[in-house]
C-alpha positions in Angstrom: 88.4 -14.8 -29.3 85.0 -15.6 -30.9 83.3 -19.0 -30.8 82.6 -20.8 -34.0 79.0 -21.4 -33.2 76.4 -20.0 -30.8 74.5 -22.1 -28.3 70.8 -21.4 -28.7 69.5 -24.0 -26.3 69.1 -23.1 -22.6 71.4 -24.6 -20.0 70.6 -28.3 -19.3 68.9 -29.0 -16.0 71.1 -30.1 -13.1 71.6 -33.7 -12.0 68.5 -33.6 -9.8 66.1 -32.0 -12.2 67.2 -28.4 -12.1 64.4 -26.0 -12.3 61.7 -28.4 -13.6 58.4 -27.8 -11.8 57.1 -30.4 -9.3 54.4 -32.7 -10.4 51.1 -32.2 -8.5 50.1 -35.0 -6.2 47.0 -37.0 -6.7 44.2 -36.4 -4.1 44.9 -39.8 -2.4 48.6 -39.0 -2.2 47.8 -35.6 -0.8 45.6 -37.1 1.9 48.3 -39.7 2.7 51.1 -37.2 3.1 48.9 -34.8 5.1 48.1 -37.6 7.5 51.8 -38.6 7.8 52.8 -35.0 8.5 50.4 -34.8 11.4 51.4 -38.2 12.8 55.1 -37.4 12.3 54.6 -34.3 14.5 53.8 -36.6 17.4 57.1 -38.4 17.2 59.4 -35.8 15.7 57.9 -32.5 16.8 58.6 -29.6 14.5 60.9 -31.5 12.2 58.2 -33.6 10.4 55.8 -30.7 9.5 58.8 -28.5 8.5 60.1 -31.1 6.1 56.6 -31.8 4.8 56.0 -28.1 4.3 59.2 -27.6 2.4 58.8 -30.6 0.2 55.1 -30.6 -0.5 54.1 -26.9 -0.4 54.0 -26.6 -4.2 52.5 -30.1 -4.9 48.9 -29.4 -3.9 46.7 -27.0 -1.8 45.4 -29.7 0.5 48.8 -31.0 1.7 50.2 -27.4 1.8 47.4 -26.3 4.1 47.8 -29.3 6.4 51.6 -29.0 6.5 51.4 -25.3 7.4 48.7 -26.0 10.0 50.8 -28.8 11.6 53.9 -26.7 11.5 52.1 -23.8 13.2 50.8 -26.1 15.9 54.2 -27.8 16.5 55.9 -24.4 16.8 53.2 -23.4 19.4 53.8 -26.7 21.3 57.5 -26.1 21.2 57.0 -22.6 22.7 54.8 -24.2 25.5 57.6 -26.7 26.2 60.2 -23.9 26.5 57.9 -21.9 28.8 57.4 -25.1 30.8 61.1 -25.7 31.1 61.7 -22.2 32.2 58.9 -22.5 34.9 60.0 -25.9 36.0 61.5 -24.4 39.1 58.0 -23.4 40.0 55.6 -26.4 40.1 53.5 -25.0 37.3 56.2 -25.8 34.7 55.5 -29.5 35.1 51.8 -28.9 34.5 52.5 -26.9 31.4 54.8 -29.6 30.0 52.3 -32.3 30.7 49.4 -30.4 29.2 51.4 -29.6 26.1 52.4 -33.2 25.7 48.8 -34.5 26.0 47.5 -31.8 23.6 50.2 -32.5 21.0 49.2 -36.2 20.9 45.4 -35.8 21.1 45.1 -32.9 18.6 47.6 -34.4 16.2 45.6 -37.6 16.1 42.4 -35.7 15.5 44.1 -33.7 12.7 45.5 -36.9 11.1 42.1 -38.5 11.1 40.6 -35.4 9.5 43.3 -35.3 6.8 42.8 -39.0 6.1 39.1 -38.4 5.5 40.0 -35.5 3.2 38.6 -32.8 5.5 40.4 -29.5 6.3 41.5 -29.1 9.9 42.6 -26.2 12.0 44.1 -26.8 15.4 42.1 -25.0 18.2 45.3 -23.8 20.0 47.9 -22.7 17.5 49.5 -19.4 16.6 49.9 -18.6 13.0 53.5 -18.4 11.9 53.4 -20.0 8.5 50.5 -19.6 6.1 
């Protein structure tokens, strides 16, 4: 059975925009979101940088770099927490957990302040998992 007419237009986008490209963020919005991603890492750990990276990775180079850096740092801190919990039966586990907690707060605040100024930041203690 042949159709009477041929559709020459592409499929319409889905209800949420389909494959339309994301709009780039303004520099002030990039700074704001980069700052919030770092601060969110203090309260929500890996979750905030992961969501920030997935949502904003194509919206600007500044926010992408900060989200990737924050995600790498939070994964490193998570690994430190796991090692601390494993070693909690030895007293050193408590010291590892305490050091990781203090580092996560202090360095995330420093990174958020740097992002808010519009500067690039790299955590001094972080393995690179996401680039």
